[in-house]
gemmi code that builds the backbone of each chain (N, CA, C; Angstrom):
import gemmi

chains = {
    "A": [
        ("MET", (-22.619, 9.859, -21.886), (-21.694, 10.623, -21.043), (-20.371, 10.797, -21.766)),
        ("SER", (-19.639, 9.721, -21.967), (-18.359, 9.853, -22.673), (-18.515, 9.323, -24.093)),
        ("ASN", (-17.957, 10.060, -25.032), (-18.072, 9.641, -26.421), (-16.851, 8.859, -26.826)),
        ("PRO", (-17.058, 7.664, -27.371), (-15.895, 6.960, -27.900), (-15.294, 7.785, -29.026)),
        ("ILE", (-13.998, 7.876, -29.026), (-13.386, 8.794, -29.969), (-13.177, 8.161, -31.327)),
        ("TYR", (-13.259, 6.844, -31.414), (-12.908, 6.215, -32.674), (-14.100, 5.962, -33.574)),
        ("SER", (-15.310, 6.070, -33.044), (-16.463, 5.955, -33.931), (-17.640, 6.637, -33.271)),
        ("GLU", (-18.598, 6.975, -34.084), (-19.717, 7.718, -33.542), (-20.552, 6.845, -32.613)),
        ("HIS", (-20.715, 5.601, -33.035), (-21.509, 4.695, -32.207), (-20.632, 3.574, -31.695)),
        ("HIS", (-20.792, 3.306, -30.420), (-19.996, 2.238, -29.848), (-20.444, 0.906, -30.428)),
        ("PRO", (-19.496, 0.108, -30.921), (-19.910, -1.200, -31.446), (-20.369, -2.116, -30.320)),
        ("ARG", (-21.270, -2.959, -30.642), (-21.733, -3.921, -29.646), (-20.670, -4.969, -29.444)),
        ("TRP", (-20.307, -5.227, -28.176), (-19.288, -6.227, -27.903), (-19.812, -7.618, -28.252)),
        ("LEU", (-18.968, -8.375, -28.902), (-19.322, -9.777, -29.136), (-18.635, -10.624, -28.070)),
        ("ARG", (-18.910, -10.265, -26.850), (-18.241, -10.953, -25.752), (-19.292, -11.392, -24.773)),
        ("GLN", (-19.002, -12.526, -24.191), (-19.907, -12.966, -23.158), (-19.445, -12.363, -21.841)),
        ("ARG", (-20.360, -11.863, -21.081), (-19.995, -11.269, -19.816), (-19.590, -12.364, -18.833)),
        ("LEU", (-18.429, -12.142, -18.216), (-17.978, -13.099, -17.211), (-18.730, -12.848, -15.915)),
        ("SER", (-18.843, -13.879, -15.123), (-19.418, -13.714, -13.796), (-18.513, -12.814, -12.969)),
        ("THR", (-19.101, -12.091, -12.038), (-18.311, -11.240, -11.154), (-17.325, -12.097, -10.347)),
        ("TYR", (-17.651, -13.340, -10.196), (-16.810, -14.227, -9.386), (-15.926, -15.118, -10.255)),
        ("TRP", (-15.592, -14.604, -11.439), (-14.775, -15.387, -12.379), (-13.476, -15.877, -11.781)),
        ("TRP", (-12.959, -15.167, -10.787), (-11.639, -15.464, -10.251), (-11.663, -16.538, -9.174)),
        ("LEU", (-12.858, -17.002, -8.797), (-12.941, -17.967, -7.698), (-12.532, -19.383, -8.093)),
        ("GLY", (-12.468, -19.670, -9.382), (-12.236, -21.035, -9.822), (-10.843, -21.580, -9.581)),
        ("LYS", (-9.838, -20.756, -9.852), (-8.470, -21.265, -9.821), (-7.601, -20.482, -8.852)),
        ("TRP", (-6.696, -21.177, -8.191), (-5.845, -20.539, -7.189), (-5.058, -19.340, -7.746)),
        ("PRO", (-4.440, -19.447, -8.946), (-3.709, -18.267, -9.432), (-4.601, -17.033, -9.570)),
        ("TYR", (-5.867, -17.243, -9.928), (-6.788, -16.103, -10.042), (-7.151, -15.556, -8.675)),
        ("VAL", (-7.389, -16.481, -7.726), (-7.711, -16.058, -6.361), (-6.536, -15.259, -5.803)),
        ("LYS", (-5.329, -15.770, -6.064), (-4.117, -15.110, -5.596), (-4.013, -13.696, -6.172)),
        ("PHE", (-4.322, -13.600, -7.457), (-4.272, -12.298, -8.128), (-5.209, -11.310, -7.447)),
        ("ILE", (-6.461, -11.764, -7.190), (-7.440, -10.860, -6.580), (-7.038, -10.517, -5.138)),
        ("LEU", (-6.543, -11.518, -4.383), (-6.098, -11.240, -3.013), (-4.972, -10.214, -2.999)),
        ("ARG", (-4.077, -10.345, -3.978), (-2.960, -9.403, -4.084), (-3.475, -8.001, -4.368)),
        ("GLU", (-4.478, -7.911, -5.238), (-5.045, -6.602, -5.535), (-5.719, -6.024, -4.299)),
        ("ILE", (-6.448, -6.897, -3.553), (-7.182, -6.431, -2.379), (-6.221, -6.008, -1.265)),
        ("SER", (-5.008, -6.573, -1.258), (-4.047, -6.188, -0.223), (-3.819, -4.677, -0.212)),
        ("SER", (-4.023, -4.036, -1.363), (-3.791, -2.585, -1.429), (-4.759, -1.825, -0.525)),
        ("VAL", (-5.949, -2.384, -0.308), (-6.914, -1.728, 0.580), (-6.350, -1.698, 2.005)),
        ("PHE", (-5.671, -2.775, 2.381), (-5.104, -2.834, 3.725), (-3.878, -1.939, 3.848)),
        ("VAL", (-3.146, -1.775, 2.753), (-2.041, -0.816, 2.744), (-2.597, 0.585, 3.016)),
        ("ALA", (-3.701, 0.919, 2.337), (-4.304, 2.244, 2.529), (-4.826, 2.391, 3.959)),
        ("TRP", (-5.445, 1.343, 4.475), (-5.938, 1.395, 5.854), (-4.791, 1.629, 6.828)),
        ("PHE", (-3.665, 0.980, 6.598), (-2.563, 1.143, 7.539), (-1.965, 2.551, 7.474)),
        ("VAL", (-2.023, 3.191, 6.311), (-1.578, 4.589, 6.232), (-2.401, 5.431, 7.206)),
        ("ILE", (-3.726, 5.198, 7.212), (-4.602, 5.945, 8.118), (-4.245, 5.621, 9.579)),
        ("TYR", (-4.084, 4.332, 9.855), (-3.772, 3.907, 11.219), (-2.445, 4.513, 11.689)),
        ("LEU", (-1.465, 4.493, 10.785), (-0.137, 5.014, 11.111), (-0.211, 6.496, 11.477)),
        ("LEU", (-0.989, 7.250, 10.695), (-1.125, 8.678, 10.970), (-1.818, 8.908, 12.316)),
        ("LEU", (-2.836, 8.108, 12.627), (-3.520, 8.227, 13.922), (-2.566, 7.893, 15.064)),
        ("PHE", (-1.748, 6.874, 14.839), (-0.777, 6.449, 15.839), (0.210, 7.578, 16.136)),
        ("VAL", (0.794, 8.131, 15.059), (1.799, 9.184, 15.230), (1.170, 10.418, 15.880)),
        ("ARG", (-0.067, 10.711, 15.478), (-0.737, 11.874, 16.063), (-0.948, 11.678, 17.566)),
        ("SER", (-1.318, 10.460, 17.949), (-1.547, 10.213, 19.376), (-0.242, 10.355, 20.164)),
        ("VAL", (0.862, 9.941, 19.550), (2.161, 10.099, 20.205), (2.453, 11.585, 20.417)),
        ("ALA", (2.123, 12.404, 19.404), (2.396, 13.842, 19.491), (1.532, 14.514, 20.553)),
        ("GLN", (0.357, 13.918, 20.815), (-0.576, 14.570, 21.743), (-0.271, 14.300, 23.210)),
        ("GLY", (0.757, 13.533, 23.477), (1.118, 13.295, 24.872), (0.901, 11.845, 25.273)),
        ("GLU", (1.512, 11.484, 26.405), (1.502, 10.082, 26.798), (0.092, 9.566, 27.089)),
        ("ALA", (-0.755, 10.412, 27.695), (-2.119, 9.967, 28.017), (-2.865, 9.622, 26.726)),
        ("ALA", (-2.751, 10.500, 25.721), (-3.426, 10.263, 24.436), (-2.880, 8.995, 23.781)),
        ("PHE", (-1.576, 8.805, 23.904), (-0.945, 7.611, 23.315), (-1.473, 6.340, 23.976)),
        ("ARG", (-1.530, 6.338, 25.305), (-2.034, 5.159, 26.023), (-3.513, 4.926, 25.677)),
        ("ALA", (-4.258, 6.010, 25.544), (-5.676, 5.872, 25.184), (-5.812, 5.264, 23.788)),
        ("PHE", (-4.933, 5.693, 22.884), (-4.985, 5.145, 21.521), (-4.645, 3.656, 21.527)),
        ("LEU", (-3.659, 3.279, 22.349), (-3.299, 1.856, 22.427), (-4.465, 1.041, 22.980)),
        ("GLU", (-5.184, 1.635, 23.942), (-6.331, 0.928, 24.511), (-7.417, 0.760, 23.448)),
        ("PHE", (-7.659, 1.836, 22.694), (-8.629, 1.788, 21.597), (-8.212, 0.727, 20.570)),
        ("SER", (-6.916, 0.645, 20.295), (-6.424, -0.353, 19.333), (-6.495, -1.766, 19.890)),
        ("GLY", (-6.659, -1.879, 21.187), (-6.751, -3.187, 21.812), (-8.158, -3.752, 21.791)),
        ("HIS", (-9.109, -2.953, 21.293), (-10.482, -3.435, 21.150), (-10.501, -4.611, 20.171)),
        ("PRO", (-11.278, -5.656, 20.495), (-11.275, -6.860, 19.639), (-11.519, -6.585, 18.159)),
        ("VAL", (-12.393, -5.626, 17.845), (-12.675, -5.338, 16.431), (-11.426, -4.777, 15.750)),
        ("MET", (-10.765, -3.825, 16.438), (-9.550, -3.240, 15.877), (-8.464, -4.298, 15.734)),
        ("LEU", (-8.339, -5.143, 16.748), (-7.316, -6.199, 16.689), (-7.589, -7.140, 15.527)),
        ("ALA", (-8.866, -7.474, 15.328), (-9.218, -8.385, 14.232), (-8.870, -7.745, 12.892)),
        ("VAL", (-9.277, -6.471, 12.722), (-8.976, -5.767, 11.469), (-7.473, -5.728, 11.237)),
        ("ASN", (-6.720, -5.432, 12.303), (-5.279, -5.284, 12.131), (-4.559, -6.616, 11.963)),
        ("ALA", (-5.131, -7.668, 12.529), (-4.550, -8.997, 12.288), (-4.712, -9.376, 10.810)),
        ("VAL", (-5.901, -9.095, 10.262), (-6.127, -9.352, 8.839), (-5.210, -8.449, 8.004)),
        ("THR", (-5.037, -7.201, 8.465), (-4.138, -6.267, 7.772), (-2.721, -6.837, 7.702)),
        ("LEU", (-2.260, -7.395, 8.827), (-0.906, -7.961, 8.844), (-0.798, -9.121, 7.848)),
        ("LEU", (-1.831, -9.975, 7.808), (-1.810, -11.101, 6.873), (-1.736, -10.608, 5.432)),
        ("PHE", (-2.591, -9.654, 5.084), (-2.624, -9.169, 3.709), (-1.340, -8.439, 3.337)),
        ("ILE", (-0.810, -7.643, 4.262), (0.390, -6.871, 3.934), (1.605, -7.798, 3.826)),
        ("THR", (1.632, -8.841, 4.650), (2.718, -9.814, 4.522), (2.598, -10.555, 3.184)),
        ("PHE", (1.370, -10.893, 2.830), (1.125, -11.531, 1.529), (1.583, -10.620, 0.385)),
        ("HIS", (1.258, -9.333, 0.517), (1.707, -8.355, -0.480), (3.228, -8.342, -0.577)),
        ("ALA", (3.894, -8.330, 0.597), (5.359, -8.254, 0.603), (5.958, -9.487, -0.076)),
        ("ILE", (5.478, -10.660, 0.294), (6.036, -11.894, -0.267), (5.854, -11.937, -1.782)),
        ("THR", (4.625, -11.615, -2.239), (4.376, -11.678, -3.689), (5.106, -10.550, -4.417)),
        ("TRP", (5.246, -9.412, -3.768), (5.935, -8.275, -4.403), (7.406, -8.620, -4.675)),
        ("PHE", (8.060, -9.189, -3.665), (9.476, -9.533, -3.841), (9.629, -10.703, -4.819)),
        ("ALA", (8.629, -11.573, -4.839), (8.708, -12.732, -5.735), (8.698, -12.313, -7.200)),
        ("VAL", (7.994, -11.227, -7.535), (7.948, -10.806, -8.939), (8.999, -9.753, -9.260)),
        ("ALA", (9.777, -9.350, -8.247), (10.808, -8.334, -8.485), (11.738, -8.710, -9.652)),
        ("PRO", (12.138, -9.996, -9.797), (13.030, -10.336, -10.917), (12.411, -10.055, -12.291)),
        ("GLN", (11.074, -10.067, -12.347), (10.433, -9.759, -13.638), (10.487, -8.277, -13.961)),
        ("ALA", (10.584, -7.462, -12.908), (10.591, -6.014, -13.131), (12.016, -5.486, -13.257)),
        ("ILE", (12.958, -6.167, -12.615), (14.339, -5.678, -12.594), (15.240, -6.671, -13.327)),
        ("VAL", (15.852, -6.196, -14.383), (16.845, -7.025, -15.065), (18.190, -6.347, -14.858)),
        ("ALA", (18.975, -6.929, -13.957), (20.248, -6.308, -13.604), (21.395, -7.028, -14.308)),
        ("HIS", (22.453, -6.292, -14.559), (23.636, -6.880, -15.176), (24.852, -6.643, -14.321)),
        ("MET", (25.714, -7.636, -14.279), (27.015, -7.467, -13.640), (28.045, -7.651, -14.729)),
        ("GLY", (28.653, -6.548, -15.128), (29.509, -6.633, -16.304), (28.639, -6.952, -17.502)),
        ("THR", (28.935, -8.030, -18.182), (28.109, -8.399, -19.332), (27.136, -9.506, -18.979)),
        ("LYS", (27.259, -10.024, -17.751), (26.399, -11.146, -17.365), (25.121, -10.662, -16.705)),
        ("LYS", (24.046, -11.377, -17.000), (22.770, -11.077, -16.380), (22.737, -11.694, -14.986)),
        ("VAL", (22.299, -10.890, -14.015), (22.160, -11.430, -12.666), (20.990, -12.411, -12.662)),
        ("PRO", (21.204, -13.656, -12.182), (20.110, -14.637, -12.214), (18.904, -14.164, -11.400)),
        ("PRO", (17.685, -14.407, -11.916), (16.467, -13.915, -11.269), (16.360, -14.291, -9.789)),
        ("PHE", (16.765, -15.515, -9.454), (16.579, -15.915, -8.051), (17.430, -15.075, -7.117)),
        ("LEU", (18.584, -14.577, -7.635), (19.440, -13.724, -6.800), (18.771, -12.385, -6.531)),
        ("ILE", (18.062, -11.876, -7.553), (17.361, -10.604, -7.371), (16.262, -10.765, -6.325)),
        ("ALA", (15.495, -11.858, -6.437), (14.444, -12.113, -5.443), (15.067, -12.299, -4.070)),
        ("ALA", (16.140, -13.098, -3.997), (16.792, -13.354, -2.709), (17.306, -12.055, -2.098)),
        ("GLY", (17.836, -11.176, -2.940), (18.316, -9.885, -2.456), (17.204, -9.078, -1.803)),
        ("HIS", (16.019, -9.123, -2.439), (14.893, -8.388, -1.873), (14.446, -8.982, -0.538)),
        ("TYR", (14.353, -10.316, -0.486), (13.956, -10.942, 0.786), (14.995, -10.647, 1.866)),
        ("GLY", (16.264, -10.683, 1.487), (17.323, -10.374, 2.443), (17.201, -8.956, 2.961)),
        ("ALA", (16.962, -8.012, 2.039), (16.806, -6.612, 2.437), (15.600, -6.460, 3.365)),
        ("TRP", (14.556, -7.217, 3.083), (13.342, -7.168, 3.907), (13.663, -7.577, 5.351)),
        ("VAL", (14.425, -8.646, 5.497), (14.805, -9.124, 6.833), (15.620, -8.052, 7.565)),
        ("VAL", (16.578, -7.457, 6.838), (17.435, -6.439, 7.455), (16.610, -5.225, 7.873)),
        ("VAL", (15.730, -4.768, 6.968), (14.901, -3.590, 7.273), (13.990, -3.874, 8.463)),
        ("THR", (13.393, -5.069, 8.475), (12.493, -5.433, 9.583), (13.258, -5.452, 10.904)),
        ("ALA", (14.432, -6.061, 10.892), (15.254, -6.094, 12.108), (15.618, -4.674, 12.535)),
        ("GLY", (15.963, -3.820, 11.565), (16.319, -2.436, 11.853), (15.161, -1.687, 12.502)),
        ("LEU", (13.955, -1.895, 11.974), (12.782, -1.210, 12.533), (12.498, -1.692, 13.956)),
        ("PHE", (12.654, -2.997, 14.201), (12.451, -3.524, 15.555), (13.440, -2.885, 16.520)),
        ("TRP", (14.685, -2.794, 16.079), (15.719, -2.212, 16.931), (15.387, -0.747, 17.228)),
        ("LEU", (14.998, -0.030, 16.167), (14.740, 1.411, 16.276), (13.534, 1.698, 17.173)),
        ("LEU", (12.510, 0.859, 17.058), (11.239, 1.164, 17.718), (11.091, 0.507, 19.091)),
        ("LEU", (12.023, -0.370, 19.433), (11.911, -1.042, 20.730), (12.994, -0.587, 21.700)),
        ("ARG", (13.697, 0.494, 21.348), (14.741, 0.961, 22.247), (14.130, 1.523, 23.522)),
    ],
    "B": [
        ("MET", (-10.525, 12.650, -37.999), (-10.567, 11.714, -36.886), (-9.803, 12.263, -35.687)),
        ("ALA", (-10.359, 12.071, -34.538), (-9.711, 12.583, -33.320), (-8.458, 11.775, -33.014)),
        ("LYS", (-7.487, 12.476, -32.453), (-6.250, 11.790, -32.058), (-6.506, 10.956, -30.815)),
        ("PRO", (-5.776, 9.848, -30.691), (-5.927, 9.099, -29.431), (-5.437, 9.959, -28.278)),
        ("PRO", (-6.070, 9.841, -27.112), (-5.683, 10.694, -25.995), (-4.266, 10.379, -25.533)),
        ("LYS", (-3.542, 11.423, -25.219), (-2.192, 11.227, -24.688), (-2.280, 11.072, -23.188)),
        ("ARG", (-1.494, 10.159, -22.657), (-1.498, 9.985, -21.199), (-0.083, 10.131, -20.669)),
        ("PRO", (0.457, 11.347, -20.734), (1.848, 11.494, -20.297), (2.013, 11.239, -18.805)),
        ("ILE", (0.879, 11.187, -18.080), (0.985, 11.015, -16.631), (1.125, 9.544, -16.249)),
        ("GLU", (0.836, 8.667, -17.201), (0.833, 7.219, -16.916), (2.150, 6.705, -16.303)),
        ("PRO", (3.315, 7.043, -16.889), (4.573, 6.540, -16.304), (4.783, 7.012, -14.867)),
        ("LEU", (4.363, 8.240, -14.589), (4.512, 8.779, -13.232), (3.645, 7.988, -12.256)),
        ("LEU", (2.416, 7.706, -12.676), (1.518, 6.937, -11.805), (2.074, 5.548, -11.568)),
        ("TRP", (2.668, 4.977, -12.605), (3.237, 3.637, -12.452), (4.444, 3.666, -11.517)),
        ("LEU", (5.225, 4.723, -11.631), (6.388, 4.876, -10.755), (5.946, 4.979, -9.297)),
        ("LEU", (4.889, 5.762, -9.058), (4.375, 5.916, -7.696), (3.831, 4.588, -7.182)),
        ("PHE", (3.133, 3.863, -8.058), (2.607, 2.539, -7.688), (3.730, 1.617, -7.254)),
        ("SER", (4.761, 1.639, -8.053), (5.889, 0.745, -7.828), (6.661, 1.133, -6.558)),
        ("ALA", (6.877, 2.438, -6.384), (7.558, 2.910, -5.167), (6.732, 2.559, -3.932)),
        ("GLY", (5.418, 2.721, -4.057), (4.532, 2.411, -2.929), (4.512, 0.931, -2.623)),
        ("GLY", (4.564, 0.117, -3.666), (4.599, -1.331, -3.452), (5.857, -1.727, -2.712)),
        ("MET", (6.976, -1.117, -3.099), (8.249, -1.450, -2.472), (8.289, -0.950, -1.025)),
        ("ALA", (7.899, 0.315, -0.822), (7.946, 0.888, 0.534), (7.041, 0.116, 1.487)),
        ("SER", (5.818, -0.194, 1.026), (4.892, -0.876, 1.935), (5.343, -2.312, 2.189)),
        ("ALA", (5.917, -2.956, 1.176), (6.373, -4.335, 1.366), (7.559, -4.389, 2.336)),
        ("MET", (8.470, -3.433, 2.216), (9.660, -3.438, 3.059), (9.337, -3.060, 4.501)),
        ("LEU", (8.524, -2.020, 4.682), (8.376, -1.414, 6.006), (7.132, -1.829, 6.771)),
        ("MET", (6.044, -2.076, 6.036), (4.774, -2.191, 6.747), (4.587, -3.465, 7.572)),
        ("PRO", (5.090, -4.629, 7.136), (4.868, -5.795, 7.993), (5.369, -5.558, 9.426)),
        ("ALA", (6.575, -5.007, 9.564), (7.112, -4.747, 10.900), (6.284, -3.684, 11.623)),
        ("LEU", (5.907, -2.631, 10.890), (5.156, -1.539, 11.528), (3.768, -1.985, 11.970)),
        ("VAL", (3.087, -2.767, 11.130), (1.760, -3.273, 11.516), (1.904, -4.151, 12.744)),
        ("PHE", (2.878, -5.035, 12.711), (3.047, -5.949, 13.837), (3.269, -5.170, 15.138)),
        ("LEU", (4.172, -4.195, 15.109), (4.491, -3.475, 16.342), (3.379, -2.520, 16.749)),
        ("PHE", (2.991, -1.617, 15.839), (2.071, -0.532, 16.200), (0.634, -1.011, 16.381)),
        ("ALA", (0.237, -2.032, 15.605), (-1.180, -2.390, 15.598), (-1.474, -3.674, 16.370)),
        ("LEU", (-0.452, -4.449, 16.699), (-0.708, -5.688, 17.443), (0.136, -5.787, 18.718)),
        ("ALA", (1.451, -5.751, 18.568), (2.312, -6.013, 19.722), (2.174, -4.945, 20.812)),
        ("PHE", (2.099, -3.660, 20.427), (1.950, -2.596, 21.436), (0.563, -2.612, 22.080)),
        ("PRO", (-0.522, -2.624, 21.291), (-1.853, -2.648, 21.923), (-2.058, -3.881, 22.804)),
        ("LEU", (-1.490, -5.021, 22.412), (-1.690, -6.246, 23.181), (-0.704, -6.376, 24.343)),
        ("GLY", (0.275, -5.470, 24.382), (1.255, -5.525, 25.454), (2.267, -6.656, 25.301)),
        ("TRP", (2.361, -7.220, 24.089), (3.355, -8.269, 23.853), (4.762, -7.707, 24.008)),
        ("LEU", (4.934, -6.473, 23.528), (6.230, -5.804, 23.626), (5.990, -4.425, 24.236)),
        ("PRO", (6.939, -3.956, 25.064), (6.724, -2.666, 25.726), (6.912, -1.496, 24.751)),
        ("ALA", (5.960, -0.547, 24.793), (6.089, 0.663, 23.980), (6.720, 1.743, 24.847)),
        ("ASN", (7.931, 2.115, 24.518), (8.633, 3.150, 25.274), (8.221, 4.519, 24.742)),
        ("TYR", (7.307, 5.177, 25.486), (6.709, 6.403, 24.966), (7.743, 7.473, 24.627)),
        ("GLU", (8.661, 7.724, 25.570), (9.590, 8.844, 25.370), (10.451, 8.675, 24.117)),
        ("SER", (10.985, 7.473, 23.922), (11.860, 7.316, 22.753), (11.040, 7.284, 21.458)),
        ("LEU", (9.805, 6.768, 21.540), (8.933, 6.816, 20.356), (8.641, 8.264, 19.977)),
        ("ARG", (8.397, 9.075, 20.998), (8.078, 10.480, 20.760), (9.247, 11.189, 20.071)),
        ("VAL", (10.430, 10.994, 20.629), (11.620, 11.644, 20.062), (11.813, 11.206, 18.603)),
        ("LEU", (11.674, 9.896, 18.397), (11.915, 9.363, 17.049), (10.849, 9.821, 16.053)),
        ("LEU", (9.568, 9.661, 16.420), (8.504, 9.903, 15.450), (8.278, 11.381, 15.161)),
        ("LEU", (8.593, 12.248, 16.118), (8.344, 13.671, 15.896), (9.538, 14.369, 15.240)),
        ("HIS", (10.630, 13.662, 15.067), (11.793, 14.266, 14.420), (11.433, 14.655, 12.977)),
        ("PRO", (11.870, 15.841, 12.541), (11.507, 16.301, 11.185), (11.866, 15.302, 10.081)),
        ("VAL", (13.016, 14.643, 10.210), (13.410, 13.680, 9.177), (12.411, 12.514, 9.126)),
        ("THR", (12.021, 12.019, 10.324), (11.046, 10.926, 10.381), (9.735, 11.358, 9.741)),
        ("ARG", (9.314, 12.592, 10.053), (8.051, 13.078, 9.494), (8.105, 13.113, 7.973)),
        ("LEU", (9.240, 13.563, 7.463), (9.399, 13.625, 6.001), (9.343, 12.218, 5.404)),
        ("VAL", (10.042, 11.281, 6.064), (10.022, 9.891, 5.592), (8.602, 9.338, 5.648)),
        ("LEU", (7.916, 9.597, 6.759), (6.534, 9.112, 6.896), (5.637, 9.699, 5.811)),
        ("PHE", (5.861, 10.984, 5.513), (5.063, 11.606, 4.456), (5.288, 10.889, 3.126)),
        ("GLY", (6.546, 10.595, 2.835), (6.863, 9.882, 1.598), (6.212, 8.503, 1.559)),
        ("ILE", (6.290, 7.778, 2.680), (5.684, 6.448, 2.751), (4.173, 6.544, 2.523)),
        ("CYS", (3.542, 7.510, 3.194), (2.086, 7.660, 3.056), (1.725, 7.975, 1.608)),
        ("MET", (2.440, 8.907, 1.001), (2.115, 9.314, -0.365), (2.229, 8.141, -1.340)),
        ("VAL", (3.381, 7.489, -1.372), (3.558, 6.422, -2.376), (2.635, 5.231, -2.081)),
        ("SER", (2.388, 4.969, -0.794), (1.499, 3.847, -0.460), (0.067, 4.133, -0.919)),
        ("LEU", (-0.356, 5.382, -0.781), (-1.715, 5.723, -1.215), (-1.836, 5.628, -2.735)),
        ("PHE", (-0.797, 6.031, -3.455), (-0.853, 5.898, -4.917), (-0.750, 4.433, -5.341)),
        ("HIS", (-0.045, 3.642, -4.528), (-0.016, 2.207, -4.765), (-1.433, 1.637, -4.650)),
        ("TRP", (-2.127, 2.040, -3.589), (-3.518, 1.617, -3.406), (-4.363, 2.041, -4.612)),
        ("ALA", (-4.231, 3.319, -5.001), (-5.071, 3.845, -6.082), (-4.923, 3.009, -7.351)),
        ("HIS", (-3.678, 2.714, -7.695), (-3.400, 1.993, -8.934), (-3.977, 0.577, -8.876)),
        ("ARG", (-3.708, -0.117, -7.775), (-4.172, -1.502, -7.675), (-5.678, -1.569, -7.536)),
        ("PHE", (-6.220, -0.688, -6.730), (-7.657, -0.743, -6.476), (-8.430, -0.427, -7.751)),
        ("LYS", (-7.869, 0.451, -8.565), (-8.478, 0.780, -9.849), (-8.649, -0.489, -10.681)),
        ("TYR", (-7.590, -1.282, -10.737), (-7.668, -2.494, -11.553), (-8.499, -3.586, -10.878)),
        ("THR", (-8.566, -3.548, -9.541), (-9.478, -4.477, -8.869), (-10.903, -4.193, -9.318)),
        ("LEU", (-11.252, -2.909, -9.362), (-12.605, -2.554, -9.786), (-12.808, -2.882, -11.261)),
        ("TYR", (-11.806, -2.583, -12.088), (-11.910, -2.877, -13.524), (-12.132, -4.365, -13.756)),
        ("ASP", (-11.213, -5.174, -13.229), (-11.184, -6.595, -13.572), (-12.073, -7.425, -12.667)),
        ("GLY", (-12.056, -7.086, -11.385), (-12.829, -7.869, -10.437), (-14.319, -7.690, -10.661)),
        ("LEU", (-14.723, -6.460, -10.713), (-16.159, -6.193, -10.839), (-16.576, -5.944, -12.282)),
        ("GLN", (-15.600, -5.835, -13.179), (-15.872, -5.580, -14.604), (-16.763, -4.360, -14.807)),
        ("VAL", (-16.348, -3.261, -14.231), (-17.140, -2.042, -14.394), (-16.354, -1.027, -15.221)),
        ("GLN", (-15.757, -1.518, -16.305), (-14.932, -0.660, -17.153), (-15.692, 0.586, -17.634)),
        ("HIS", (-17.004, 0.465, -17.745), (-17.769, 1.600, -18.254), (-17.797, 2.766, -17.270)),
        ("LEU", (-17.396, 2.504, -16.013), (-17.366, 3.588, -15.030), (-15.970, 4.206, -14.923)),
        ("ASN", (-15.172, 3.897, -15.942), (-13.810, 4.382, -16.081), (-13.461, 5.701, -15.388)),
        ("GLU", (-14.130, 6.767, -15.818), (-13.750, 8.095, -15.331), (-14.028, 8.249, -13.849)),
        ("MET", (-15.150, 7.683, -13.424), (-15.512, 7.796, -12.023), (-14.512, 7.036, -11.146)),
        ("ILE", (-14.101, 5.870, -11.623), (-13.148, 5.059, -10.858), (-11.808, 5.784, -10.757)),
        ("ASN", (-11.355, 6.346, -11.875), (-10.096, 7.096, -11.850), (-10.165, 8.245, -10.854)),
        ("LEU", (-11.281, 8.944, -10.910), (-11.450, 10.100, -10.023), (-11.432, 9.639, -8.568)),
        ("PHE", (-12.166, 8.564, -8.290), (-12.247, 8.064, -6.919), (-10.872, 7.602, -6.427)),
        ("CYS", (-10.168, 6.829, -7.253), (-8.902, 6.246, -6.805), (-7.796, 7.293, -6.713)),
        ("TYR", (-7.501, 7.947, -7.831), (-6.394, 8.911, -7.797), (-6.770, 10.160, -7.007)),
        ("GLY", (-8.049, 10.553, -7.100), (-8.513, 11.682, -6.286), (-8.351, 11.351, -4.807)),
        ("GLY", (-8.719, 10.118, -4.453), (-8.580, 9.687, -3.062), (-7.134, 9.722, -2.611)),
        ("ALA", (-6.232, 9.300, -3.497), (-4.808, 9.304, -3.146), (-4.299, 10.730, -2.962)),
        ("VAL", (-4.748, 11.641, -3.829), (-4.310, 13.037, -3.711), (-4.831, 13.643, -2.409)),
        ("VAL", (-6.119, 13.441, -2.135), (-6.709, 13.979, -0.898), (-6.010, 13.366, 0.323)),
        ("GLY", (-5.766, 12.064, 0.280), (-5.098, 11.389, 1.387), (-3.689, 11.909, 1.598)),
        ("THR", (-2.983, 12.177, 0.500), (-1.623, 12.700, 0.609), (-1.619, 14.084, 1.247)),
        ("ILE", (-2.578, 14.918, 0.832), (-2.675, 16.258, 1.419), (-3.003, 16.148, 2.907)),
        ("ALA", (-3.933, 15.250, 3.244), (-4.304, 15.053, 4.651), (-3.100, 14.574, 5.456)),
        ("ALA", (-2.329, 13.637, 4.874), (-1.148, 13.124, 5.567), (-0.148, 14.257, 5.806)),
        ("GLY", (0.058, 15.088, 4.798), (0.968, 16.221, 4.922), (0.509, 17.170, 6.033)),
        ("TYR", (-0.804, 17.406, 6.066), (-1.352, 18.296, 7.089), (-1.123, 17.712, 8.487)),
        ("VAL", (-1.474, 16.442, 8.648), (-1.315, 15.796, 9.956), (0.151, 15.844, 10.409)),
        ("LEU", (1.057, 15.507, 9.488), (2.467, 15.406, 9.871), (3.106, 16.783, 10.107)),
        ("LEU", (2.578, 17.799, 9.420), (3.123, 19.157, 9.609), (2.657, 19.757, 10.922)),
        ("THR", (1.431, 19.420, 11.339), (0.848, 20.076, 12.502), (0.912, 19.204, 13.758)),
        ("LEU", (1.802, 18.246, 13.792), (1.923, 17.374, 14.970), (2.284, 18.190, 16.205)),
    ],
}
model = gemmi.Model(1)
for chain_id, residues in chains.items():
    chain = gemmi.Chain(chain_id)
    for i, (resn, *xyz) in enumerate(residues, 1):
        res = gemmi.Residue()
        res.name, res.seqid = resn, gemmi.SeqId(i, " ")
        for name, pos in zip(("N", "CA", "C"), xyz):
            atom = gemmi.Atom()
            atom.name, atom.element = name, gemmi.Element(name[0])
            atom.pos, atom.b_iso = gemmi.Position(*pos), 0.0
            res.add_atom(atom)
        chain.add_residue(res)
    model.add_chain(chain)
structure = gemmi.Structure()
structure.add_model(model)
structure.setup_entities()
């Protein structure tokens, strides 16, 4: 199907194939895979969010019906797991922010923990803001 | 000898991944809690009229569109590497790219359609 561009014949790998479950052995690996899987729940929530907003647009009856549908045990279970994964994503995302952002104040480097703390602080403020906005 | 393929789109995809990671981390925990648990379970009252005014406002729709777009590209980028590393199916490279980024593009268009025609 695809031709390797660097040689006519693909060389045989001298590598041993890892088990599909290679990541189950150590917590940092499990954490890595869980973090990757959290993206599936992010995508699921995009779909849920659009359905939610659409039901709001369709009138109060449609909105109440959607809330009832979301109250089904299966939906609640899926969304409870979604909340766990997305919170896990948020915590790990802010934790690595200092590795992605190197900020300077004047000539001094901002210490990494301050960058992480800034993100967690912003998260608290944004969350409080959303609660205020959506519970009026 | 053939030149190595250029991937000028790579930085853009990474930017979208990163923006999506930030947007979903900042906003989604609160939104999931309220929209998907607290409102359906009746833990907190959902005020329909004010939700309607807020969510249907053009600015909100634009913001929601942005959140949906970057979050879907965030998914595409991460899920691609989940398939690469988790399942070790590197040989399905092109198909995985098509599925992930294609899915994000289709999802973004769908989100735009939904939000425009509310």
